[in-house]
Each structure stands twice: as C-alpha cells, then as structure tokens.
C-alpha angles and dihedrals in degrees: 000000000000090000094049092047092051090054094050097052097040092053088062091063098063091032092061100024137025111335095178097080118124087228088064091050091052090049096050094045091050091049093048094049092051092051094048090054094042095052093042086058092049092048092049089049090054098046104032136054091218122031110232111256097238090057092044092048093049092048093057101030110037091073088074087074105019098051094055092044092045093048091045089050092050094049091044092052090048091049090053088051090057087063092055114099091203089065097046092116090059098044094101092051092045091051092049093051091047089056087056089065089069092074097018099055097055090042093055092045095048090045089059090047089056092046091050092051093048093045093051093044090053095045094049098035115129114258112274117261114258112270111260135170123006111009143174112256118275116243129215091274092056093249128122107228119185099202099062095050090045092054094043093050094053091043091052090050091050089049089053089063090077142258094312089061094055094100093049091047090053092048090054094046093052097042105134097192099043095150092068099021100051095098094069091054092049089053090048089052090057091046093050093044092051093060094084141349089251091054092055093047094045092047092052094047095047091048094052092041089056093051094049095043099044108030113079143220115217113204128212091276094052094255110143125211131177106274096241093051090047092054089053093045138050103271111141142169101188100031091210137119128220138227134188132256117189124211110200119210118242098199136077123270113249116249092188122073112217129183115203106229139148098155135301125308119272132161087251092052105034100143124104116271114283094202140038135220124227139152114001093356091058092046090052093051092047090053091049093050091050095045092049094047097246091123132009120259095245090054090054088050091051093053091047090050091055092047089054093041098056092052091070107011135066131225091208091118095044118101121190121191105202117196102203093020092176094054117133089230096044127110097230098113094047094046093051090047089055092051098254123149111247128196106202123209115183143126121312114274089224092069116106094011109173094017131105095268110029115188089234085077090067091056093046088054090051092048090052090052090051091050091057096053136058097241132078139255118215116195134183121242133172111281090239095053120115094199116129136190090256093069102052096176093054091044093052089057095056103031122104139043141233106255097195095045102041111024092136091052092048089048092053089050092051092049089054090046092054089054089061095057125099114250092246092060117122108219130192130174121198137184116223100158127128135172130160125272122332092000089068092058092050091047091050092051094049091046090050090056090053092048093051090046093055094043090053093045092051092071088097092062126088089245123031116247120265126227126217138199136175102226118209118239088221094078138083113271138168109247137191115270090244091059093050090050091050090054090049091049091048091053094049092052095052097077093070096034091057095039088237094299094117091051089050091052088050091052093046090054092050092249094301095113131057093016114180115264091229124116124191111255118276117243118232134172089257100044129281138331132179138243140191125224106218095152118135112203091204090068089067136221094283091063092044092052093047090053092043090057088057089054092049093051091046091052092045094047093046092052088049092057101266127130108249111201099199109160126165111239124211129250101277130196098233118166092250090056103042091043082079102075093204090062092043091054092047090048088053092061102035094088087070087068097049100274130130117202109213125222112237094248091053094049092048092054097043095046093044089055091052091050093051089049093052093049101040103033109075090193097062128118095248092062112095092216088067098049095115092049092054098036097245097158089150123041090226086071087071085086091054097072135072093012119174093187098154093234097307096117093053098036119123094233135040111264091234091061105045103059097097094044090049092052090050091052090049093051091046088056091048090051095042095092090050092048093048091047090051092048092047091050092048091052092046093051091048093054097039097048 
C-alpha cells in the first residue's frame, strides 16, 4: 500500500510540472525493472512447480539496488516539483510527504530484507522429517492441514448437543474464515452445551470421538492408523517398553502451607516473591483477593482448607500423575514439598545432550525437589536400562518419554503402575503440558489417552482416580449469576471513573476495543444461566481446541463418577509469556481494569492448594457425589467453581479488547515522572523569569 501510494502522488509532480528531469527517468526505470522481475516471478509460480533460481534470486535480491534508486528518483522528482511555480499550491503537501520517506524508506527496505531472508530459508530448508507419532489427519492432497480438523472437531461437538444445535453445527462446519472466526463457534458450543445435561455430555463425547477416529498415529514404517485404533493395537514408533524408578525423598514433609507473595507482577516488579504468606497472613490475603474479585470465594476457601489440612494430615497415600511434570505452571514442587507421591511424565533426558540446555537438567531439578521433601518421585525409563536412583546423573540421562511418539507405551506403563498401588491409594492424573500451535493439540490428545487409561485402571481402587486440568481464563465458561452481575456493574461504573476517555477509545476503534464484558443470558431447558467470554482470538484455534479437549474429558470423567479438578488459573507472568514484550506491556496496564497478574510462584502455590483440596476433600464441588449440594445440574458448571481468574471474570471489558488500552496505560505510567518533571520545570521557569 505504501509503495502504490508513493507512485500515485509522485506521478502528479511530472504530470503537472517538468517531466524531463533525469530524476524522473531514474524513477521510471527503477519501477519498470521491479515490475518486470515481479511479474516474471508470478508467471513462473503459475506455470512451474519450482521457480527457476535466476528469477527467484532477482525477485528477492534486485531490491537492494532498485529500491534505493527508485526512492532517490521519487524524492528527486518531488524536489524538482518544488521548483515549479505551477505547483506552488501543493508545495506544503509535497514537503510533508517527502518527510514521510524518512521512516517509510528504511521500513520498506528492511521489510524486503526480512522477506529475502525468509524466502531463502524456505527454499533451501532441509526436507521435513517424515511424520511420525500422533498426527493431524491427512487430506485428499496428502497434506496435514490444521484448520479443517479444528473446524470439524468443534462442529462435531456442537452437533453432539442435540437436534436444536444442528444449525449452529452447520454454521461452524461451513465457516470459511475459521482462523479468525473460530471464537464465536467456541462460544456457541458452550451455549448449546449449557442447554441440558444431555447436551453437555453428548457434546463432550462427540468431540472426543471425532479426535480419536480422525486424528492419526503414524508408526515407525510410516503406516498411519486412526489414533483410537492405534492405541488399541500394536502401532509403535520406538518399539520399547517402560519401567519405573522411584526416587525417595530424604527430607521432611511440610506441615505448614506457604504461598510465596509480595504483590502482583508488574514490569516494575518482575522478580520472584521475596516473602511468603502462611497462617493468619495467608487467610487475610485470601479474604482480600475474594473481596476484590481477584479470585472467587470458594477458591479462597479451598486454599484455606488445604492450609488447615496439611497441619494435621499426611499426603503419604496420595499419588499424583503429572503429565508435563516440569511445567512452569505445574504443581510438582509443592506436592513433593507436602510429601505426596508424584509420577513424573516429561521429555526424555537424552534430548539436547551436549547442548546448552540438555533435558537431563529438568530431571535433575525434579530429583532435587524430591530430595527436599518427604514424598517420592517415580519416573519412567527404558525397560532395559540399568540406571538406579542412587546415580542421579545417570538416571537423569535416561528418564522420561516422548508423549507424542509413544503414548500407548506410556499408557501400558501407567496401567502396570496402578496395579502396584494399595487399594486405599488416592490417585489423580493431571495434564500440565503446553507447546505452540498444532503441537499443543497433539499433546492434548495423547495426554487425554493417558488420562482415560488411568481412570479406567483405577476401578480396582477403593475410590476412582481423579483427573485435573489448569483451565485458562482466556476461554468461554459458564459463571454464577453474581459474577455476571459484578462484571455488568463494573462496566457501568467505568464511564465516570475514566471521565469518558474509555468510551471515546471505544468509539475511535469502531467498537472493537474496550467491549463490555457482558454476555446475553444463556438459554437452558430450566431457564437461564450466564457465561463469560474470555477468548483471545490471537491465541488461535489450535489452543482453543486443545483446551476444549480438556473440558470434554473433564465432563466425561465427572459423569462417570470421577472427581474432575477443573479450576481456572489466573494470567501468570511466566517467562514464555512476558518474553513477548507486547504481553508484558499489556500486563503492566491491566491492573487499571481490576486485574492482578500473578507471579509464577504464587500461581503454583495457590493452584496446588486447590488441587489438593479437590482430591482429598470428599465434600468439594468437583466431586460428582456432591452435585446437588453445589447445584451442578449441568457438567459445564464444573468450570464455574473455585476460579482463580485474576479478575478477568468480573472485569468491565473483555480481555481480548483491552490489550491496547492496557499497554497505553502502562506507557502513560512510565512517562508520568517525565511529564510531571517537564510541567514542574515549565512552572518554575514561568515564575522565575
């Protein structure tokens, strides 16, 4: 657009002035050369499978000469126009546009430098590795697109809600711009599922059925099989079996529950907490969080229950299978500190050997955590391995497994492990994995298989196993009526609090920013309920599908008699998040809208406490035997309780619409000292002189 605009305005100069300048000749020749190369490239792309290298090279290299000569010609032509009396009326406009070349010229040039780098990287990239393990379904062209299966999975889940959802399912299945339109279909899925208990159950089952029937598992020979069939068969990539090695802790289990906390995260206070809360101080902070809408009251009560429980009870009979045990958001450290037994599933320690960050370091960190506590850490190793818990360095090299390549083998190992437990054991399996893009979906599917495997195997125990998930606040959830009303009240009060500036920002952005965090009531067979739209389109449909699979499994498990610990976690300043400066800036301004951004250590401790409560307290809201007591007439209401949303549920605006405003507020705060200093100096100068 910038290039086309420059050509349009520059052509007015010779058209109405002197068109014989050598600058104009340089400009036209440069333009012509660029277009000859550009359209030769387009023609080759249409007619040939591989663009000839000379044309490819010219397309991404000739700009190095032609852009400077073209820009120089344009500026020279404009300068000549400034000498033309016939164009005097336009001199101011010409000068203004010439000034725009100062930022615009380098931007256009560096943009082409980046394009050149990416094009050459793509052309000379090594051939992709053959697809192995869990994979997206192959289409008729032999490619493995992510968009079509994403859309089909959500459409299948909507269809599972029943006949009244048929129109919504068709709308999802035929959505042409699913990448940017997926959010409305995920919201519609929640609305349709909320209509009745049968709709929620049918939706979850149809969604999972689609994933197992359509996603594939590619074995070591490249033969692909539907994922569900592969898990019930003999398909394999590694061909190995696994066994357990237990690392017993040498320390003492903590009888005091502490939550690291010295305030929320902010760019001006990015370091880990320097103090911890316990006892009365912890109770006071929990009450403060609940009263200010940062967490819900039942979440505060759950943390308090765990703090009281560990003072007099032991977690020696509690066993937690953690998929992604080394995750920054996982509960591994806290559980080991409390003396629980942890079964750790994470990447092979042999990965990255000899590099800067070998995966063995992850296992050494987990071993150190186990040593400090009074519990145990069980890790998978190859059945032929001779490594023992006595040689931690050697064990770190062989511990771990590849979830996407050997889910069936890991499942077999977990089934054998469950058989070794005493009948009184309390078992919980939780998924704490995350990877970017399509890998997240594949991880979620493989983790789901492990969860279902452990839930089924636990039938021999006195109490069936529980499952656990950290739900993201940036999703669509059913919420209590009181929460929805609080968000509405918060929005209504912002007009006066912001002196109308926020409303002005909303109008200037055509209503796309600072949208009210208020959804119309959700229709059900028994009346109405309420929901919150926390979806962030930028996260993409892969992230939404991976999280939706966790919802489906939680609903299915809950309806089958298993505790489903599904608590919403707060926005947390993990390294992977704040490494993106845009997110860090937005986080810096979000407290102005009623949010608190949690530090990683605080989130770990709070969410671990809620997990322990859900698993060990038989009277909690996540236990299906208590559904009448807590009004869980639809399994989707599982996600309404014990939420640690960080203020998102009660905020005045949807989280997807306040990022830019939050960043502006943050920068205004950064600039405030300089503005005040300038104002003070101006006043002082006025009075002194």
